C-alpha positions as CSV (number, residue, x, y, z in Angstrom):
1,M,0.0,-2.8,-13.5
2,D,-3.9,-3.0,-13.7
3,Y,-3.9,-5.9,-11.3
4,Q,-1.8,-3.9,-8.7
5,Y,-4.0,-0.9,-9.1
6,S,-7.0,-3.1,-8.4
7,I,-5.4,-4.5,-5.3
8,I,-4.8,-0.9,-4.0
9,N,-8.5,-0.2,-4.6
10,Q,-9.4,-3.3,-2.5
11,C,-7.0,-2.1,0.2
12,L,-8.7,1.3,0.3
13,Q,-12.1,-0.3,0.5
14,L,-11.0,-2.5,3.4
15,L,-9.6,0.6,5.1
16,K,-12.8,2.5,4.6
17,Q,-14.8,-0.3,6.3
18,S,-12.4,-0.8,9.2
19,D,-12.8,0.6,12.7
20,M,-9.3,1.9,12.8
21,P,-8.9,5.3,14.4
22,T,-9.3,8.1,11.9
23,I,-5.8,9.5,12.1
24,K,-4.3,6.1,11.5
25,K,-6.7,5.5,8.6
26,L,-5.7,8.8,7.0
27,R,-2.0,8.0,7.2
28,V,-2.5,4.7,5.5
29,E,-5.0,6.1,2.9
30,I,-2.5,8.9,1.9
31,Q,0.2,6.3,1.2
32,L,-2.1,4.1,-0.8
33,I,-3.4,7.0,-2.9
34,Q,0.2,8.0,-3.6
35,M,0.8,4.4,-4.7
36,K,-2.2,4.5,-7.0
37,R,-0.9,7.7,-8.6
38,L,2.5,6.2,-9.2
39,L,0.9,3.1,-10.7
40,L,-0.7,5.3,-13.3
41,N,2.7,6.5,-14.4
42,E,3.8,4.6,-17.5
43,A,7.5,5.1,-16.8
44,I,7.5,2.7,-13.9
45,P,10.9,0.9,-13.7
46,K,10.8,-2.6,-15.2
47,E,12.5,-4.0,-12.1
48,A,9.5,-2.7,-10.1
49,E,7.2,-5.2,-11.8
50,S,9.3,-8.2,-10.9
51,G,10.8,-7.0,-7.6
52,L,9.2,-5.3,-4.6
53,C,6.1,-4.4,-6.7
54,S,5.4,-7.7,-8.3
55,E,1.8,-9.2,-8.1
56,D,2.9,-11.4,-5.2
57,K,4.0,-8.4,-3.2
58,F,0.7,-6.7,-3.8
59,E,-1.2,-9.8,-2.8
60,G,0.9,-9.8,0.4
61,L,0.0,-6.2,1.0
62,L,-3.7,-7.0,0.6
63,S,-3.4,-9.9,3.0
64,Q,-1.6,-7.6,5.5
65,M,-4.4,-5.0,5.1
66,R,-7.0,-7.6,5.8
67,R,-5.4,-8.5,9.1
68,I,-4.9,-4.9,10.1
69,C,-8.4,-3.8,9.1
70,G,-9.8,-6.8,10.9
71,G,-8.7,-5.1,14.2
72,N,-4.9,-5.9,14.4
73,Y,-3.7,-2.4,13.9
74,E,-1.9,-1.8,17.3
75,G,1.8,-1.8,17.8
76,E,4.1,-3.2,15.2
77,A,1.4,-4.3,12.8
78,L,0.6,-0.8,11.5
79,T,4.3,0.1,11.5
80,S,5.1,-2.9,9.5
81,L,2.4,-2.0,7.0
82,M,3.6,1.5,6.6
83,D,7.2,0.3,6.1
84,R,6.0,-2.1,3.4
85,I,4.1,0.6,1.6
86,G,7.0,3.0,1.9
87,D,9.4,0.4,0.4
88,M,6.9,-0.1,-2.5
89,L,6.6,3.6,-3.1
90,M,10.4,3.9,-3.3
91,V,10.5,1.2,-5.9
92,L,7.7,2.8,-7.9
93,G,9.7,6.0,-8.1
94,G,8.1,7.9,-5.3
95,D,10.8,7.8,-2.7
96,H,10.4,11.6,-2.2
97,L,6.8,11.0,-1.2
98,T,7.5,8.9,1.9
99,Q,9.6,11.5,3.7
């Protein structure tokens, strides 16, 4: 899960450099930090590594973060990102964190 952790760090760096409004940044940042915390847990379900939290899914998350942090954070784009992160948190065992 080191690779996934690295991707979350990249996402946080992109977020930090974006011109997204502060409240939106904070919402995304909180979710990403929760994901980092869960990635440090050694009891991550094995299905998480090959399912919604595979390396491909994290690369997709990074790609989506690049688009949003590049200025496309209005409307459905940010909602879609938050949904994706919420789904990933549930798979990692943090479903109680997204509510």
